[in-house]
C-alpha positions in Angstrom: -1.0 1.0 12.6 -2.2 -0.4 15.9 -1.0 -3.9 15.0 2.5 -2.8 14.0 5.3 -2.0 16.5 7.9 0.6 15.4 10.6 2.9 16.7 11.0 6.6 17.0 12.4 7.3 13.5 9.5 5.4 11.9 7.1 7.3 14.1 8.6 10.6 12.8 8.2 9.4 9.2 4.5 8.6 9.9 4.0 12.0 11.5 5.6 13.8 8.5 3.5 11.8 6.0 0.3 12.5 8.0 1.2 16.2 8.5 -0.3 19.3 6.9 2.8 20.1 4.8 2.7 16.8 3.0 -1.1 16.9 2.7 -0.8 20.3 1.0 1.8 19.1 -1.5 -0.4 16.2 -2.4 -3.5 18.4 -2.7 -1.7 20.8 -5.0 -0.2 18.0 -7.1 -3.7 16.4 -7.7 -5.7 19.7 -7.6 -7.9 18.2 -4.8 -9.1 19.6 -1.5 -7.9 17.1 1.1 -8.4 19.4 4.1 -10.7 17.2 6.1 -9.9 13.9 4.5 -8.8 11.2 7.0 -5.5 9.4 6.4 -5.1 5.7 6.5 -1.7 4.1 6.9 -1.0 0.5 6.1 2.4 -1.2 6.6 3.2 -4.4 4.8 6.3 -6.5 5.2 5.5 -9.8 3.5 4.1 -10.8 0.1 2.6 -14.1 -0.7 1.2 -15.9 -3.8 -2.2 -14.0 -3.6 -0.6 -10.6 -3.6 -0.2 -8.6 -6.8 -3.5 -9.5 -8.5 -4.8 -6.9 -10.9 -7.1 -4.4 -9.2 -8.0 -0.8 -8.7 -8.1 0.7 -5.2 -11.5 1.0 -3.6 -13.8 4.0 -4.4 -13.5 5.2 -0.8 -9.8 6.0 -1.4 -9.0 9.3 -3.1 -5.2 9.2 -3.3 -2.7 6.4 -2.8 0.9 7.0 -1.7 3.3 4.0 -1.7 6.7 4.3 -0.1 8.9 1.3 -0.6 11.6 0.3 2.0 13.4 -2.7 0.4 17.2 -2.3 0.5 18.2 -3.6 -2.9 15.4 -5.0 -5.1 16.6 -7.6 -7.6 13.8 -10.0 -8.2 11.6 -9.7 -11.2 8.4 -10.3 -9.2 7.0 -7.7 -6.9 7.6 -4.8 -9.2 4.3 -2.8 -9.3 2.9 -2.4 -12.8 0.6 0.4 -13.8 -1.6 -1.3 -16.3 -3.5 -0.3 -19.5 -6.3 -2.8 -18.8 -7.8 -5.0 -16.2 -6.9 -8.3 -17.9 -3.2 -8.4 -18.8 -0.4 -7.9 -16.3 2.1 -7.7 -19.2 0.3 -4.7 -20.8 1.7 -1.9 -18.6 2.9 1.6 -19.1 5.1 1.8 -16.0 6.9 -0.6 -13.7 8.1 0.5 -10.3 10.6 -1.6 -8.4 9.9 -1.6 -4.7 13.4 -0.3 -3.9 14.1 1.7 -0.7 13.1 5.3 -1.0 10.9 4.9 -4.1 7.6 6.7 -3.7 4.6 6.4 -6.0 1.6 8.6 -5.8 -1.6 8.3 -7.8 -5.2 9.4 -7.8 -7.6 6.5 -7.4 -9.7 6.1 -10.5 -12.0 3.4 -11.8 -9.5 2.5 -14.5 -6.3 2.8 -12.3 -5.4 -0.9 -12.7 -2.2 -2.1 -11.1 -0.6 -5.3 -9.9 2.6 -7.2 -9.9 4.1 -10.6 -10.7 4.0 -13.1 -7.9 6.7 -12.6 -5.3 6.8 -14.6 -2.1 8.9 -13.1 0.7 9.9 -9.8 2.3 8.4 -6.8 0.4 8.2 -3.8 2.6 5.9 -1.0 1.7 4.2 1.8 3.6 0.9 2.8 2.0 -0.9 6.0 2.8 -4.4 6.7 1.6 -6.5 9.8 1.8 -10.1 8.4 2.2 -13.5 10.0 1.7 -14.6 10.1 5.3 -14.3 8.6 8.8 -16.8 5.8 8.1 -14.5 4.6 5.2 -11.5 4.9 7.4 -13.2 2.8 10.1 -14.3 0.2 7.6 -10.8 -0.2 6.2 -9.3 -0.4 9.7 -11.6 -3.3 10.7 -10.9 -5.1 7.4 -7.1 -4.7 7.8 -7.1 -5.7 11.5 -9.0 -8.9 10.6 -6.8 -9.6 7.7 -3.6 -9.1 9.8 -4.9 -11.5 12.5 -5.9 -14.1 9.9 -2.5 -13.9 8.2 -0.7 -14.3 11.5 -2.8 -17.3 12.4 -2.2 -18.8 9.0 1.6 -18.3 9.3 1.6 -20.0 12.7 -0.5 -22.9 11.5 1.7 -23.4 8.4 4.8 -23.0 10.5 3.7 -25.8 12.8 2.9 -28.1 9.9 6.4 -27.7 8.3 8.4 -28.2 11.5 
């Protein structure tokens, strides 16, 4: 969250999502003790050609919460698919449009494959993860910070080439 600027209402949302009441609901829903589990928040606003590849979340993540914030989602691409296997994006059991207010919660498992068809453009999502410990939180934070800087650098470079 350190690389994202946001206002008071968004700060309240983050506080609610990181709060004890929400944690308790998630813990009960998934029958897990999340008492001392750190929370990682990732905010995404853009999707490019590399996003959406089939994957499972890392083993250091216990629970993933996705809250979409796109006003009116019409495109076919960018709809998250929960998959039956790790090879076929068209073999899915659920497809979730990233429309404003849609929230998806899932326990991270070794066969929890998901992905989406390519979408290039604005695709706003807030991702919250309960992670196994502080070391995992720090590792993810370093990776996300580097990734954000690299993407910003790439956008500036590509923007200069096209102008």
